[in-house]
C-alpha positions as CSV (number, residue, x, y, z in Angstrom):
1,M,0.0,0.0,0.0
2,A,1.6,3.3,-1.1
3,K,2.4,5.9,1.6
4,N,0.5,9.2,1.0
5,N,2.6,12.3,0.3
6,K,0.6,14.9,2.2
7,L,1.7,16.5,5.4
8,T,2.1,13.8,8.0
9,R,1.4,13.9,11.7
10,R,5.2,13.8,12.4
11,D,5.7,16.7,9.9
12,A,3.1,18.7,11.7
13,I,4.8,18.2,15.0
14,K,8.1,19.5,13.5
15,L,6.4,22.5,12.0
16,S,4.5,23.4,15.1
17,A,5.9,25.7,17.8
18,G,7.0,22.6,19.7
19,S,4.3,23.0,22.3
20,G,2.9,19.8,23.8
21,I,0.2,18.3,21.6
22,A,0.6,20.7,18.6
23,L,-2.7,21.9,17.1
24,A,-1.1,21.6,13.7
25,L,-1.8,17.9,14.0
26,G,-5.4,18.6,12.9
27,T,-4.1,19.0,9.3
28,T,-3.8,15.3,8.8
29,K,-7.1,13.9,10.2
30,G,-10.4,14.6,11.7
31,F,-12.7,14.6,8.7
32,S,-16.1,13.0,8.8
33,G,-17.5,11.0,5.9
34,T,-19.0,14.1,4.5
35,G,-15.7,15.9,4.3
36,V,-16.6,18.3,7.2
37,K,-13.8,18.7,9.6
38,R,-14.5,17.3,13.1
39,K,-13.3,18.9,16.3
40,N,-10.4,16.9,17.8
41,L,-11.8,16.1,21.2
42,I,-8.7,14.3,22.3
43,Q,-6.5,17.3,21.6
44,E,-8.9,19.6,23.5
45,E,-9.1,17.1,26.4
46,N,-5.4,16.8,26.9
47,Q,-4.9,20.5,27.1
48,K,-6.7,20.4,30.5
49,Q,-4.9,20.3,33.8
50,G,-3.5,16.8,34.6
51,T,-2.3,15.3,37.8
52,T,-0.2,12.3,38.9
53,S,-2.5,11.9,41.9
54,W,-4.4,9.2,40.0
55,Q,-1.7,6.8,41.2
56,L,-2.1,4.6,44.2
57,T,0.1,5.4,47.1
58,R,-0.6,3.0,49.9
59,V,-1.8,-0.6,49.1
60,R,-1.6,-3.6,51.4
61,P,-2.4,-7.1,50.0
62,D,-3.8,-9.7,52.3
63,E,-1.7,-12.7,53.4
64,K,-2.4,-14.6,50.1
65,Q,-1.1,-11.5,48.2
66,Y,-4.0,-11.3,45.7
67,R,-6.6,-8.9,47.1
68,S,-6.5,-5.7,49.2
69,A,-9.5,-6.4,51.5
70,L,-8.9,-3.2,53.5
71,I,-10.7,-1.5,50.6
72,E,-11.8,-2.9,47.3
73,G,-14.7,-2.6,44.8
74,Y,-16.1,-3.3,41.4
75,C,-18.5,-1.7,38.9
76,S,-21.9,-2.9,37.6
77,K,-20.9,-2.4,33.9
78,Q,-17.7,-2.9,31.9
79,S,-18.5,0.2,29.8
80,L,-21.2,2.8,29.6
81,K,-22.0,6.1,27.8
82,A,-22.2,9.6,29.1
83,G,-25.6,10.1,30.8
84,E,-25.9,6.5,31.9
85,S,-25.6,5.3,35.5
86,L,-22.9,3.1,37.1
87,D,-23.4,1.3,40.4
88,I,-20.3,0.9,42.4
89,M,-19.9,-1.8,45.1
90,V,-17.3,-1.3,47.8
91,S,-16.1,-3.3,50.8
92,V,-14.1,-1.8,53.6
93,D,-12.7,-4.1,56.2
94,P,-12.4,-3.0,59.0
95,E,-15.3,-0.7,58.5
96,E,-14.5,3.0,58.2
97,D,-15.4,6.0,56.0
98,Y,-13.9,6.3,52.5
99,Q,-13.9,8.4,49.4
100,I,-13.7,7.9,45.7
101,D,-11.7,10.2,43.4
102,F,-12.4,9.6,39.7
103,Y,-9.8,10.1,37.0
104,R,-9.7,9.9,33.3
105,T,-6.4,8.4,32.0
106,G,-4.7,10.0,29.1
107,Y,-1.6,12.1,28.4
108,Y,-2.3,15.5,30.1
109,N,1.2,17.0,29.7
110,G,2.8,13.7,30.8
111,T,0.9,13.3,34.1
112,G,-1.2,10.4,32.8
113,G,-4.5,11.4,34.2
114,R,-7.1,14.2,35.0
115,W,-9.1,14.5,38.2
116,M,-12.8,14.5,37.3
117,K,-14.8,14.2,40.5
118,K,-14.7,13.3,44.2
119,T,-17.5,11.4,46.0
120,G,-17.5,11.1,49.8
121,P,-17.0,10.8,52.6
122,L,-19.1,7.6,52.3
123,K,-19.9,5.1,55.0
124,G,-17.8,1.9,54.5
125,K,-19.2,-1.5,55.0
126,R,-17.6,-4.9,55.1
127,Q,-19.2,-7.1,52.3
128,R,-19.2,-10.9,52.2
129,T,-16.7,-12.9,50.1
130,P,-18.8,-15.2,48.1
131,A,-18.7,-19.0,48.4
132,P,-17.7,-20.8,45.2
133,G,-20.6,-21.5,42.9
134,D,-21.2,-23.4,39.7
135,M,-18.0,-24.0,37.8
136,N,-16.1,-22.6,40.8
137,I,-17.4,-19.1,40.1
138,H,-16.8,-16.4,42.7
139,E,-19.6,-13.9,42.0
140,C,-20.2,-11.1,44.5
141,K,-23.7,-9.9,45.4
142,W,-22.6,-6.8,47.2
143,E,-24.9,-4.0,48.1
144,V,-24.6,-0.9,46.0
145,S,-22.3,1.6,47.8
146,N,-22.6,4.5,45.4
147,S,-24.1,5.3,42.0
148,L,-22.5,7.6,39.5
149,T,-24.2,9.1,36.5
150,I,-21.6,9.8,33.9
151,P,-21.6,13.6,33.1
152,E,-22.2,14.5,29.5
153,D,-18.8,16.2,29.2
154,W,-16.8,13.1,30.2
155,L,-15.0,12.1,27.1
156,S,-14.7,8.4,26.0
157,G,-11.7,6.9,27.8
158,V,-10.5,4.5,30.5
159,Y,-11.5,5.8,34.0
160,L,-10.1,4.9,37.3
161,G,-11.9,5.4,40.6
162,K,-9.3,5.6,43.4
163,L,-10.8,4.2,46.6
164,R,-9.3,5.6,49.8
165,T,-10.1,5.0,53.4
166,L,-10.6,7.9,55.7
167,P,-9.3,7.0,59.1
168,K,-10.6,9.0,62.1
169,S,-7.1,9.9,63.3
170,P,-4.0,11.1,61.5
171,R,-2.1,8.6,63.5
172,E,-3.9,5.8,61.6
173,P,-2.9,4.8,58.0
174,Y,-5.1,5.1,55.0
175,W,-5.4,2.5,52.3
176,E,-6.2,2.6,48.5
177,S,-7.2,0.5,45.5
178,Y,-8.9,1.1,42.2
179,I,-12.1,0.4,40.4
180,I,-12.0,0.7,36.6
181,F,-14.6,1.3,33.9
182,I,-14.7,2.5,30.3
183,V,-16.7,5.4,29.0
184,K,-17.7,4.8,25.4
185,D,-19.4,6.8,22.7
186,E,-21.0,6.4,19.3
187,R,-19.3,9.2,17.4
188,E,-17.3,8.9,14.2
189,T,-13.7,8.5,15.2
190,D,-10.4,7.7,13.5
191,L,-9.3,5.0,16.0
192,L,-11.3,2.6,18.1
193,F,-9.2,1.3,21.0
194,Q,-10.6,-2.0,22.3
195,C,-9.6,-2.7,25.9
196,S,-8.9,-6.4,26.5
197,D,-11.0,-6.6,29.6
198,N,-12.2,-10.2,28.9
199,T,-8.6,-11.2,29.4
200,W,-8.2,-9.0,32.5
201,Q,-11.1,-10.9,34.0
202,A,-9.9,-14.4,32.9
203,Y,-6.6,-13.8,34.8
204,N,-8.2,-12.1,37.8
205,K,-7.4,-14.2,40.8
206,W,-9.7,-12.5,43.3
207,P,-10.3,-13.4,46.1
208,N,-7.8,-16.2,46.7
209,N,-6.2,-17.5,43.5
210,Y,-9.5,-18.2,41.7
211,S,-9.5,-17.6,37.9
212,I,-10.1,-19.3,34.6
213,Y,-6.7,-21.0,35.2
214,T,-7.1,-22.3,38.7
215,H,-9.8,-24.9,38.7
216,P,-8.9,-28.2,40.4
217,K,-9.4,-30.1,37.2
218,G,-6.7,-28.2,35.4
219,T,-5.6,-24.8,34.0
220,Q,-6.7,-25.1,30.3
221,G,-10.1,-26.7,30.3
222,P,-13.7,-25.5,30.2
223,W,-14.4,-26.1,33.8
224,A,-13.9,-22.6,35.4
225,K,-16.3,-19.6,35.1
226,V,-15.5,-16.1,36.2
227,S,-17.6,-13.1,36.9
228,F,-17.2,-9.4,36.3
229,D,-19.2,-9.0,39.6
230,R,-16.0,-9.0,41.7
231,P,-13.0,-6.7,42.3
232,Y,-9.9,-7.0,40.2
233,A,-7.1,-8.5,42.3
234,R,-3.4,-7.7,41.9
235,Q,-2.0,-8.2,38.4
236,G,-2.7,-11.9,37.7
237,Q,0.9,-12.9,37.0
238,Y,2.6,-10.5,39.4
239,E,5.4,-13.0,40.2
240,A,6.1,-14.1,36.6
241,I,5.3,-11.1,34.3
242,V,4.9,-7.7,36.0
243,N,4.9,-6.9,39.7
244,D,2.9,-3.7,39.3
245,P,2.2,-1.8,42.5
246,L,-0.6,0.1,40.7
247,S,-2.4,-3.0,39.6
248,F,-4.9,-3.5,42.5
249,G,-8.3,-3.1,41.0
250,S,-7.2,-2.0,37.5
251,G,-7.0,-5.4,35.6
252,E,-4.2,-5.4,33.1
253,F,-4.9,-1.9,31.7
254,I,-2.0,0.0,33.4
255,S,0.5,-2.8,32.8
256,F,-0.2,-3.5,29.1
257,E,-2.6,-0.9,27.6
258,M,-2.0,2.4,29.3
259,P,1.4,3.0,27.5
260,F,-0.4,2.8,24.2
261,S,-3.3,5.1,25.2
262,F,-0.8,7.6,26.7
263,F,1.1,7.6,23.4
264,L,-2.1,8.1,21.3
265,E,-3.3,11.0,23.4
266,E,0.1,12.6,23.6
267,H,0.1,12.9,19.8
268,G,-3.5,14.0,19.5
269,Y,-4.9,11.0,17.7
270,D,-8.7,11.0,17.4
271,V,-9.5,7.9,19.5
272,S,-12.5,6.4,21.3
273,Y,-12.4,3.5,23.7
274,C,-14.6,0.4,24.2
275,S,-14.8,-2.9,26.0
276,N,-14.7,-6.3,24.5
277,V,-18.4,-6.6,25.1
278,D,-19.0,-3.6,22.8
279,L,-17.9,-5.6,19.8
280,L,-20.6,-8.2,20.0
281,T,-22.1,-6.4,17.0
282,P,-20.0,-4.5,14.5
283,D,-22.0,-1.2,14.8
284,R,-19.5,0.7,16.9
285,G,-16.5,-0.4,14.9
286,L,-18.0,0.6,11.6
287,K,-17.9,4.3,12.8
288,A,-14.1,4.1,13.0
289,K,-11.3,4.1,10.3
290,A,-9.2,1.7,12.3
291,F,-9.9,-0.9,15.0
292,L,-7.1,-1.4,17.5
293,S,-6.5,-4.6,19.6
294,I,-4.1,-3.7,22.4
295,G,-1.9,-5.7,24.7
296,H,-3.1,-9.1,25.9
297,D,-6.3,-9.7,23.9
298,E,-6.7,-13.5,24.4
299,Y,-10.4,-14.1,25.1
300,W,-13.1,-13.3,22.5
301,D,-16.8,-14.3,22.2
302,I,-17.3,-15.6,18.7
303,R,-19.7,-12.7,18.1
304,Q,-16.7,-10.4,18.5
305,F,-14.8,-12.4,15.9
306,R,-17.7,-12.1,13.4
307,S,-18.0,-8.4,14.1
308,V,-14.3,-7.8,13.3
309,E,-14.7,-9.9,10.2
310,T,-17.4,-7.5,9.2
311,L,-15.2,-4.5,9.9
312,K,-12.5,-6.0,7.6
313,A,-15.0,-6.6,4.9
314,E,-16.4,-3.1,5.1
315,G,-13.0,-1.5,4.8
316,V,-12.0,-0.7,8.4
317,N,-8.3,-1.2,9.0
318,L,-7.4,-3.7,11.7
319,L,-4.3,-3.2,13.8
320,F,-3.4,-5.9,16.3
321,F,-0.8,-4.3,18.5
322,S,-1.2,-7.4,20.7
323,G,-0.1,-10.9,21.3
324,N,-1.9,-14.2,22.1
325,S,-5.0,-12.5,20.6
326,I,-8.2,-14.4,19.7
327,C,-6.9,-17.6,21.3
328,W,-9.9,-18.9,23.2
329,V,-13.6,-18.7,22.6
330,T,-15.2,-17.0,25.6
331,P,-19.0,-17.0,25.5
332,F,-20.7,-14.3,27.5
333,T,-23.5,-15.4,29.8
334,A,-25.7,-13.5,32.3
335,S,-25.0,-13.1,36.0
336,E,-27.1,-15.0,38.5
337,A,-29.2,-11.8,38.8
338,G,-29.9,-11.9,35.1
339,Q,-27.6,-9.0,34.0
340,P,-26.3,-10.0,30.5
341,N,-22.7,-10.4,29.6
342,R,-21.3,-10.5,33.1
343,R,-19.8,-14.1,33.1
344,I,-17.3,-15.8,30.8
345,F,-15.7,-19.2,30.6
346,R,-13.2,-21.0,28.2
347,G,-15.6,-22.4,25.7
348,G,-13.0,-23.9,23.4
349,P,-10.0,-22.9,21.2
350,Y,-9.9,-20.8,18.1
351,G,-8.1,-22.4,15.2
352,A,-10.7,-24.4,13.3
353,N,-9.1,-27.8,12.5
354,N,-5.5,-26.6,12.7
355,D,-3.1,-28.9,14.5
356,Y,-2.8,-26.6,17.5
357,A,-6.5,-26.4,18.0
358,L,-6.9,-30.2,17.8
359,L,-4.0,-30.5,20.3
360,R,-5.8,-28.2,22.8
361,E,-9.0,-30.2,22.4
362,K,-7.1,-33.5,22.9
363,L,-5.3,-32.3,26.0
364,N,-8.0,-30.2,27.7
365,G,-11.4,-31.0,26.1
366,P,-14.0,-31.8,25.3
367,F,-15.1,-28.2,24.7
368,P,-18.5,-27.0,23.8
369,E,-17.3,-24.7,21.1
370,R,-14.6,-24.5,18.4
371,G,-13.7,-21.1,17.0
372,P,-12.8,-20.2,13.4
373,D,-9.2,-20.0,12.2
374,E,-8.0,-16.7,13.7
375,G,-5.1,-16.6,11.2
376,L,-7.6,-15.8,8.4
377,L,-8.4,-12.6,10.3
378,M,-5.2,-11.6,12.1
379,G,-2.8,-13.0,9.5
380,V,-0.9,-15.1,12.1
381,R,-2.0,-17.6,14.7
382,N,-1.6,-18.8,18.3
383,T,0.9,-21.6,18.3
384,E,2.4,-24.0,20.8
385,P,4.2,-23.0,22.8
386,I,3.0,-19.5,22.9
387,N,5.0,-17.8,25.6
388,G,8.6,-16.6,25.9
389,G,10.7,-13.6,25.2
390,G,12.8,-12.4,22.3
391,D,13.8,-9.5,20.1
392,W,11.6,-8.1,17.3
393,T,13.7,-8.5,14.1
394,V,13.1,-6.8,10.8
395,T,12.9,-8.9,7.6
396,K,11.5,-6.4,5.1
397,P,13.1,-3.0,5.8
398,N,11.9,-1.5,2.5
399,H,8.3,-1.7,3.5
400,W,6.7,1.7,4.2
401,I,6.1,0.6,7.9
402,F,9.9,1.2,8.4
403,N,10.0,4.7,6.6
404,G,12.0,7.0,8.8
405,T,13.2,4.4,11.3
406,G,16.6,3.8,9.7
407,M,16.2,0.1,10.3
408,K,18.0,-2.5,8.1
409,E,17.3,-6.1,7.6
410,G,18.3,-8.1,10.7
411,D,18.0,-5.1,13.0
412,S,16.1,-5.8,16.2
413,I,14.2,-4.1,19.0
414,P,15.5,-5.8,22.2
415,G,13.0,-7.6,24.3
416,L,9.9,-6.4,22.4
417,I,8.5,-10.0,21.8
418,G,6.7,-11.3,24.9
419,W,5.3,-12.6,27.0
420,E,3.1,-14.2,24.3
421,Y,3.1,-13.8,20.6
422,H,1.9,-15.1,17.2
423,A,3.4,-17.1,14.4
424,N,2.4,-19.5,11.6
425,A,1.3,-16.9,9.0
426,A,-1.8,-17.7,7.0
427,D,-1.9,-18.3,3.3
428,I,-3.4,-14.9,2.3
429,E,-2.8,-13.2,-1.0
430,G,-0.5,-10.2,-0.5
431,L,0.5,-11.1,3.0
432,E,4.0,-10.0,3.9
433,V,6.1,-11.1,6.9
434,I,7.8,-7.9,8.0
435,A,9.5,-9.2,11.1
436,E,10.3,-12.7,12.4
437,G,12.6,-14.6,14.6
438,L,12.8,-16.7,17.8
439,A,11.4,-16.2,21.2
440,W,12.8,-18.3,24.0
441,Q,10.4,-20.2,26.2
442,G,11.8,-20.7,29.7
443,G,14.8,-18.8,28.5
444,D,16.2,-21.4,26.2
445,N,13.5,-23.2,24.2
446,P,13.4,-21.6,20.7
447,C,9.9,-20.7,19.4
448,P,9.2,-18.8,16.2
449,Y,7.1,-15.6,16.0
450,Q,6.0,-13.6,12.9
451,S,4.7,-10.0,12.4
452,I,2.7,-9.5,9.3
453,I,0.7,-7.1,7.2
454,Y,-1.8,-7.9,4.4
455,P,-4.3,-6.0,2.2
456,G,-8.0,-5.9,3.0
457,P,-10.8,-6.1,0.4
458,K,-11.5,-2.3,0.2
459,G,-8.2,-0.6,0.3
460,N,-7.8,-1.3,4.0
461,F,-5.0,-3.3,5.6
462,I,-4.5,-5.7,8.5
463,F,-1.4,-5.4,10.7
464,N,-0.2,-7.8,13.4
465,A,2.7,-6.8,15.7
466,A,2.7,-10.3,17.2
467,T,3.5,-9.3,20.8
468,I,1.8,-8.2,24.0
469,F,4.7,-5.8,24.7
470,W,4.4,-3.4,21.7
471,G,3.0,-0.6,23.9
472,M,6.2,-0.8,26.1
473,G,8.1,0.6,23.1
474,L,5.8,3.6,22.9
475,S,5.7,5.4,26.2
476,S,6.4,5.2,29.9
477,P,3.5,6.7,31.9
478,P,4.1,7.8,35.5
479,G,4.3,4.8,37.7
480,H,4.4,2.2,34.9
481,T,6.3,-1.0,35.6
482,L,8.1,-2.8,32.7
483,P,7.3,-6.5,32.4
484,W,9.9,-9.2,32.7
485,S,9.2,-12.8,31.5
486,H,11.1,-15.9,30.5
487,Y,14.4,-14.1,31.4
488,S,13.7,-11.4,28.9
489,R,12.4,-7.8,29.1
490,P,11.6,-4.9,26.8
491,H,13.6,-1.7,27.3
492,G,10.8,0.8,27.3
493,P,10.1,3.7,24.7
494,D,12.1,3.2,21.5
495,P,11.9,5.9,18.7
496,R,11.8,3.1,16.1
497,V,8.7,1.5,17.6
498,Q,7.2,5.0,17.9
499,K,7.9,5.8,14.2
500,M,6.5,2.5,13.0
501,T,3.4,3.1,15.0
502,H,3.0,6.6,13.6
503,N,3.4,5.2,10.0
504,L,0.8,2.6,10.6
505,L,-1.7,4.9,12.2
506,E,-1.3,7.7,9.6
507,E,-1.9,5.2,6.8
508,A,-4.9,3.9,8.6
509,I,-6.6,7.2,9.2
510,K,-5.7,9.2,6.1
511,V,-8.5,11.0,4.4
């Protein structure tokens, strides 16, 4: 696909006065389907006053190290629109007053967040830890502690509610954790950032090492069910992947997705955010020029898969800045109370009748579902083994993706592959492998990975970075902790990764 010759976003940055987000960026994007220029809401939002106070300061896990029972909570919805109401359930043990400060995450002159609202003081109550239910589910039925109607001027984004106890005496310590939710919208946008919250929940070990991976029958079968009606524990693999002190209550967003969001908003990209559940139909995605899968996007309901197939067919660009994506079929079901799309379980592998899907069925089945071949959508597949660490190595330096990077064949980005990745490129006309090499499972078992690009049916394109860690090469938000896995680690922001990402996004959103 030829690179356009008009003023690029990077050119606009250079031509601007050098101030922060640079309003000149509006010259490269922001047009509606009618040719009328849209306001860039992300640029306007990120000119507002930011703060680093969104970060957690004092967190104490319990003796099992998963939850922070001193104060914790969850939300009644994964995502919602401005004007809609969110119920918030909080438990405080021992009981004392608390407050909630709400923040929108973004760039905000490098601070990473903007304070939006405070609620409290509120009366804290100890709420019951649920007994295991069907398929070992741990689904809370906590009383509503507070309800929040999303103000009309709250822009789409990922929001953190910082819970903080209010001790009666200054001689007593306070404690904190997060709740997290996504504010979505229906506007036309250049980029649609899909948060990988199905995967956050699949790995969530709240309250005591219970997740999709911890059923007594085994780690990879269809036996365990998990609920969104519970707090997020500490980062699910805090001992093996990333020991993130900010992770209590925030799923995997801060660890794997926030660096990408921070980068997008720093550079004024016109982006809206959604949850996995918002792609059960293609409607939202069809209002974007590009669909972004970010970080660790492993668990998809088949309806999500069909929706993104529709996006591809209708000319939306698909950019998988992610690894281990579309690996397991994860059917949504209702909660015990009847609220739709609040439970998930591992319904079966994607991969149609490919060898790796048959192997998963043999080792861990039988499963009630079998997903399509994800390689025919993503261009590459989930292979066995699928985890490890390695360097991202260029094979086609003359491709436009590498324009301005200075990269030559065989050049590598250290540690960018991990902790899971893709390989086994599909037989698709026009598909190009732009990077490939070896990741090392357990530090010494060589496993191939491949990053690809191929043309879509309507002048669009599909890109796959083939790594969870791509965002690590884009930015380092305040408080962010780099991952470490299989004796390998990414180095953090790299101008070559940043430039490749700009090239891809500019091509995806050009008028």
